[in-house]
C-alpha positions, 0 to 999 in steps of 0.5 A: 413348770410355768413354761409347760403350763403356758404351752398347754394354754396357748399352744405352739401351732397358733399365736394370738397376741390379743391382750384379752387372751392373756388377761383371761388366761391369768384369771382362769389360772387364779380361779381354777387353782392351776399350776401357778397356784399349787406349785408355789404352795408345794414348794413352800411346804418343803421350805423352798422359796417359790417363784414370784407371782406378779401376774397382772401387777402394776410395776411401772417405773419399779426398781427391780434391778439385781433381783432373783426373779427366777421362774417369776410369773409376770404374765400381763404385768405393767412394766413400762419404764421399770428397771430390771437391769442385772436381774436373774429372770431365768425361766420367768414367764413375761408373756403379754406384759407391757414393758415398753421403755423398760431396762433389762441391761445385763439381765439373765433371761435364759429360758424365759418367755416373752410371747406377745410382750411389748418391749418397744424402746426397751434396753436389752443391752448385754442380756443373756437370752439363750432359748428365750421365747420372743414369738410375737413380741414387739422389739421395735426401737430396742437396744439389743447391743452386745447381747446373746440371743442363741437359739431364741425364738423370734417368729413374728417378732417386730425388730424395726429399728432395733440396734443389734451391734455386736449381737449374736443372732446366728442360731435364732429360730423362726426369723425371716430376713424381712424382720431385719430389714429395718434393724441395724448392726455392725461387723460384730453382729453374727447373722444367720447364713444368707442374712444381711443387715444395714449398719447403724449410723449415729448411735451413741456408744454409752 
């Protein structure tokens, strides 16, 4: 539901990662009663728990580990140093969020969207990220070890100094070999055909 609304709002053919664009879209949705307004009301009317509406919320350093955040709307949220380890964020929309140095270890992210989000320095170790949309996201200096990124969208994502030990990126979409030039992995890193990656040196195992 939210993902469809996002596709209509930002389009699939062009990608703009300006913070203003995301903030403006959130404000328009609030003002016009878009899907993020009427869908929760409809669900609540039939006794079904609605997704969390956390658009633009200041959640810096928040402890949100092991929570049910399926379908949550976190567009433009401030998530620096937040802990979302082990949480269920399937189909959540986290587009344009600032989540540098946050913890997502072991989280379930299948079908979520992180378009143009700042995840630099974040821990994404062991995440389940099937068909996650990371287009234009900043994944520099992230720990993505032992994760599954099967069919994730990575066009335009920054992966500088990302740790990919034991991670499956074989079936990701939109990636080019230059994106992995500064990333590192090991023998357990599953790469797309024809790609290579440098080994990680002096990486802590914990």
